[in-house]
N, C-alpha and C positions, 0 to 999 in steps of 0.2 A: 602511528602521521604517514606510514606507510604505506599501509591497510587505506587510510585516506585515500594518499592521491592519490593511488590505484585505480580505486573506486569512480576517480571525477576524471583520472587519465581512459576510463572505457567511456565513461557517460559522453564525454568531448568526440571521443569516436561513433560514438553513436546518435549522437550530433549531426554530426559532419556525415551521417552517408545519411539518414533521414530526411531533415531539412530539406538541401534540394534540392528532393522530389515532393516535398507535399507543394513547398515557394511555387515548385515550378507549374505545381498541375493543381494551384488555386486554391488549396484544400485548409481551409479556416479552419472548420470546426474539427476539422481532425488532426488539425496544428494547435491545437487546442487540449485536445483530450490527450497529446502527445505526452504533451509540454507536464501536462496536471500532473499524467500517469509517473514520466520522469522524475519528475519532484519530489515528487512520493514516496520512489524507492530506492533511489538517492536518501535520502533521509534516514528512512530505513536502512538502509546500506550503512549509513556509517554510525547510523547508531549500535546497530548490531556490531561495526566495529569495535566500536567505543570501548562492549560491553555493557552496553544498557537496559534491563527489563524489561520490553517488551509488552504489553501483556497479549494474552490472546483470545481473541474478538470471541470466541467464543465461554468464554468466561462473563461477558458484558449478556450477553440471547442467556443464558444457565439464570445471572441474575435478574432476569424481568422473567422470566417462564417459573423459574420458582413457586412462586405461593400457586399460581395459577397450578402449578402442579403437584403441591400442596391436598390445593380444593377438588380437587378433582378424585386424586385418591382417599379422603376421606369421605366426597360424594359417595363414593361405586362403595366400601367396601359399610357402609350405614344403611 
């Protein structure tokens, strides 16, 4: 629980430092991007703090391209 609290405190500090600048300069697109990326980062950080198994993106890419790799391997060896 202490880890999650620390993550949230750090996120609040980041928000307090960045959001006033974004609001002052009226950077709406940057504010949306900042918000979405911060929410993703907070979610992943909390999941890691709770020892949740987070899959590696390379596993998905490997699963998608493995049949194509086998096809090319068979085609080139024949």
